[in-house]
C-alpha positions in Angstrom: -1.0 -1.1 29.8 -2.2 -4.1 27.1 -5.1 -3.4 24.8 -6.6 -6.6 22.8 -6.9 -5.7 19.1 -8.3 -7.7 16.5 -5.8 -7.0 13.1 -7.7 -6.2 10.1 -5.4 -4.8 7.4 -5.6 -8.0 5.7 -7.3 -11.4 5.7 -5.2 -13.1 8.9 -7.6 -11.2 11.7 -4.2 -11.4 13.5 -4.8 -10.8 17.5 -2.4 -8.3 18.4 -1.8 -7.2 21.9 -0.3 -3.8 22.0 1.6 -2.1 24.8 0.1 1.6 24.6 3.3 2.9 26.9 5.5 1.5 24.7 3.9 1.3 21.9 5.0 -1.9 21.2 2.8 -4.5 18.8 2.6 -9.0 19.4 0.7 -11.0 17.7 1.1 -9.4 14.1 2.4 -12.3 11.1 2.9 -9.4 8.6 4.6 -5.4 9.5 1.3 -3.9 8.5 -0.3 -5.4 12.2 2.5 -3.6 14.0 1.7 -0.1 11.4 -2.2 -1.3 12.6 -2.1 -1.8 16.1 0.0 1.5 16.9 -2.3 3.5 14.5 -5.2 2.2 16.8 -4.5 2.8 19.9 -2.9 6.4 18.7 -4.9 7.9 16.1 -8.2 5.6 14.9 -9.1 6.3 11.5 -12.2 5.2 9.5 -13.3 5.7 5.9 -16.7 6.3 5.8 -19.5 4.8 3.5 -23.1 5.8 3.7 -25.3 7.4 1.3 -26.9 10.6 0.4 -30.0 11.4 -0.9 -30.7 11.9 -4.9 -33.2 13.8 -7.2 -33.5 12.8 -10.8 -32.3 10.1 -10.9 -33.2 6.0 -11.1 -32.6 5.4 -7.5 -33.2 7.7 -4.8 -30.1 7.1 -2.8 -26.6 7.6 -4.1 -23.6 5.7 -2.4 -20.6 7.7 -0.9 -17.6 7.4 0.4 -14.6 9.7 2.3 -11.7 10.0 -0.5 -8.9 9.2 2.7 -10.2 8.0 6.3 -10.6 10.3 8.7 -10.3 10.6 13.2 -12.9 7.9 13.8 -14.7 10.2 16.6 -16.0 11.9 13.4 -18.2 9.5 11.6 -21.3 10.2 13.6 -20.9 13.3 13.0 -19.6 12.8 9.0 -23.2 10.9 8.4 -25.3 13.5 10.1 -24.1 15.9 7.6 -24.3 13.9 4.6 -27.6 12.9 5.9 -28.9 17.0 5.8 -27.8 17.4 1.6 -29.5 16.1 -1.6 -27.7 15.7 -4.9 -28.7 16.0 -8.2 -28.5 14.0 -10.8 -26.5 13.0 -13.3 -23.7 11.9 -10.7 -20.3 10.3 -12.2 -18.3 8.2 -9.7 -15.1 9.8 -8.1 -17.1 13.3 -7.9 -16.7 15.4 -5.2 -19.9 15.4 -3.0 -18.9 17.7 -0.1 -15.0 19.0 -0.8 -13.4 19.2 3.1 -15.7 17.2 5.2 -15.7 18.7 8.6 -12.6 20.8 8.2 -10.7 16.7 7.9 -9.3 17.5 4.3 -11.0 14.4 3.1 -14.0 14.7 0.3 -16.7 13.0 0.3 -17.1 11.1 -2.9 -19.7 9.6 -4.7 -18.9 5.7 -5.9 -21.2 4.6 -8.5 -22.7 6.7 -11.6 -26.2 7.4 -11.4 
């Protein structure tokens, strides 16, 4: 089966065709496109960026992200978990907000001081 993708590894946005049976990629300009195409059909992952509620700061929400990509099918569940928490100011950029979110081995970190 051939799956068509647009590569997001660099600004080129190559139109890839990935043979899911043979794990062969065409249409890539660089080797990152080949790696992206194979990963996207075998184990798609994403970095989740969102916000959590914060008390005692000048703002009501704190921007956060997963430190590393997590399996794409866990994105919405990750956001649901983050919607349940409230952190207290002060927070420094890089502080761990949740360790090992959803048993992925990946921490959720703050992306700014607040």
